[in-house]
N, C-alpha and C positions, 0 to 999 in steps of 0.2 A: 732637090739636086738629083740628077740622074745622068750618068755618063757611061762610056764603055768600060770604065774601071772602078766605078763607085756609085753609091746611092746614099740618100740622106733626106733630112727634113728640117724645117724650122720648128723650134719648140717654144712653148710658153714657159720657160724656166729662166732663172738668172744664169749667168755664165758659170758661176761656182756650183750652183745646183745641178747644172747639166753635167759638169765634170763628175760630181758625186754620183749622180744617177747612172751615167754611162758606166762608170767603174763598178758599181754595184750590180748592174744588169749583166755586164761581162762576167763577173764572178759567178753569178747564177748559172751561166752557160759553160762554166769550167775554164774561163779565160782569166789570166792575170795581166796586169799592166807592167811590162818590163821597162818601158821608158816613157818619159813625160817631157816633151820638148816645148818650152815656152818660146814660140817663134817670135812673138811681138817683143819680148824682152831681149832676145838675141839681136833682133834688127835694131833696137834702140842702142844696145851695147856696142855692136860692131859697126853700124852705119849711121848712128844717131838719127834714125828714121822712126817716126811714130806710125803705128798702124793699130787697127782694132785688135782686141784680144784674140789670140790664135794659138791653140795648143794641139800638138800631135801626140796621141797616146799610142804606144806600140803594144798591141794586145797579142797574147799568145796562149794557146792551149797546149800544155806540156804533152799530152797524149798525141794530139795531132802533129805537133812539131817533131816528136820522136819518130812517128811513123813516116813523115815526109823526109826527114834527114836520113832515116834508114834506107829509104828507097832511092834518094838522090842526094848525095853528100853535099853538093854545093847549092841546094835549095834555099839555104839561109840567105842567099842574095835576094830572095823574094819575101823574106820574113823580117819582122813580125807583121801582122795585119794592122794597118794603121787606121786609127779613128781620129777624125779632126773635130774639135769643138772650137767654134769661131763665132765672133760677133761681126756683123756687117757694119757699114758706116752709119746706119740708122739705129744700131743697138740691138737688132734682132739676133737671137742665138740660133745657130745651125749645128746639127750633128751630122757628120758625113762619114761613111764607112767605106773602106776599100772593099771591092767585091772579090772575095777570094776565088770564086769560080773563074772569073775573068783572068786574074793574075796567074793562077796555077794552071790555066789552060795553056800557058806558054810551055809547060813541061809535058812531054809525051811519055808519061810513066803511070801505069794503073795504080801504083802505090801512092802516088801523089794525088790522084783524083779522089781517092777515098779520104785522104788526109784533109783535103780542102773542104769537106762537107761540114 
């Protein structure tokens, strides 16, 4: 997966192992998971629609978040950085990351450019 706003890859892990691995790797880089949205469960609950497993993890580095919010108070509209772990219809597992450079390039402030790194 590659787009103007994200990047990712297919992994040889089970869905649950992918969630565990992504969470651990984010922690190694100083990120925590602030939110965990089970999109497939919500679609079933709200619309009675079935879809492959799909979770959005809202990742945040407290140091980077503080720097960005200090520079631009409403930058929270672009936070946290989302990571998607999803299965496709064939059962393959994908991990996709929001590209912070792309998203934070919307903000013209040098304090935010440094925070997005």
